[in-house]
C-alpha positions as CSV (number, residue, x, y, z in Angstrom):
1,M,4.0,57.6,-0.6
2,K,4.7,61.0,-2.0
3,S,4.9,61.7,-5.7
4,L,7.9,63.5,-7.1
5,E,7.8,65.0,-10.6
6,V,10.9,66.4,-12.3
7,R,11.0,68.0,-15.8
8,V,14.2,68.3,-17.7
9,A,14.3,70.2,-20.9
10,H,16.1,68.9,-24.0
11,G,16.6,69.8,-27.7
12,L,17.2,66.3,-29.0
13,S,15.1,64.0,-31.1
14,Q,13.1,61.4,-29.1
15,E,15.2,58.6,-30.6
16,E,18.4,60.3,-29.4
17,V,16.9,60.7,-25.9
18,R,15.9,57.0,-25.8
19,R,19.4,56.0,-27.0
20,R,21.1,58.1,-24.3
21,L,18.8,56.8,-21.6
22,D,19.5,53.2,-22.6
23,E,23.2,53.8,-22.4
24,A,22.9,55.6,-19.1
25,L,21.0,52.6,-17.6
26,V,23.8,50.2,-18.6
27,R,26.3,52.5,-16.9
28,A,24.1,53.0,-13.8
29,R,23.7,49.3,-13.3
30,T,27.4,48.9,-13.1
31,E,28.3,52.2,-11.3
32,Y,25.7,51.8,-8.6
33,A,25.8,48.0,-8.2
34,D,27.2,48.2,-4.7
35,T,24.8,50.7,-3.3
36,V,21.6,50.2,-5.3
37,G,19.8,46.9,-5.8
38,P,18.8,45.8,-9.3
39,I,17.6,48.6,-11.5
40,E,14.7,47.4,-13.5
41,A,13.7,49.4,-16.5
42,R,11.6,48.7,-19.6
43,W,10.1,50.6,-22.4
44,E,6.3,50.3,-22.0
45,T,5.6,52.4,-25.1
46,E,7.9,54.2,-27.5
47,D,8.1,57.2,-25.2
48,R,7.5,55.9,-21.7
49,M,9.9,53.8,-19.6
50,A,8.9,52.2,-16.3
51,I,11.6,52.0,-13.6
52,Q,11.9,50.2,-10.3
53,L,14.9,50.1,-8.0
54,A,15.7,49.7,-4.3
55,V,18.0,51.9,-2.3
56,M,18.8,51.2,1.4
57,G,15.9,48.8,1.5
58,M,13.4,51.3,0.1
59,Q,11.5,50.5,-3.1
60,F,11.2,53.2,-5.7
61,D,8.8,53.0,-8.6
62,G,8.5,55.5,-11.3
63,S,8.5,56.4,-15.0
64,V,10.3,58.5,-17.5
65,E,8.3,60.0,-20.4
66,V,10.2,61.3,-23.4
67,L,8.2,64.4,-24.5
68,L,9.0,66.6,-27.5
69,N,11.1,69.1,-25.6
70,E,11.5,67.7,-22.2
71,L,11.7,64.5,-20.1
72,L,9.1,64.0,-17.4
73,V,10.3,61.9,-14.5
74,K,7.7,60.7,-12.0
75,L,8.8,58.8,-8.9
76,Q,7.0,57.5,-5.9
77,L,9.0,58.3,-2.7
78,P,8.6,55.8,0.1
79,G,8.6,56.8,3.8
80,M,12.0,58.2,4.8
81,A,13.0,59.1,1.3
82,Q,10.3,61.9,1.4
83,L,12.6,63.8,3.7
84,F,15.1,64.0,0.9
85,A,12.7,64.9,-1.9
86,G,14.6,68.2,-2.7
87,R,18.0,66.4,-2.9
88,I,16.5,63.6,-5.0
89,S,14.9,66.1,-7.4
90,A,18.1,68.1,-7.7
91,G,20.1,64.9,-8.4
92,I,17.8,63.8,-11.1
93,E,17.9,67.2,-12.7
94,E,21.7,67.3,-12.6
95,R,22.2,63.8,-14.0
96,L,19.6,64.0,-16.7
97,G,20.6,67.6,-17.6
98,G,24.2,66.5,-18.1
99,L,23.0,63.5,-20.1
100,L,20.8,65.5,-22.4
101,G,22.7,68.8,-22.3
102,S,23.8,70.7,-25.4
103,Q,27.5,69.9,-24.6
104,Q,26.8,66.3,-25.7
105,V,24.8,67.0,-28.8
């Protein structure tokens, strides 16, 4: 497995980041229900969420840490998904950047 790390800057309070992540998870579970298996996510600590999901039969495990000025996403990429590490990283940056961007403050 290959580790992927993505950092996304934000200017929000940690509570607001958590709120937005929780809301985004609810939407993602509905929006991607047909293409992604169950999305499991739980807050392990006040600032760290563990995530597990399956896409096209591949299991992805990772975490999201809410830091003072950025989110740190760590994801373990299985087998064939490693070939798409750049696209996966860009997609995470785009989605989370939009979720946490100043246009939504």
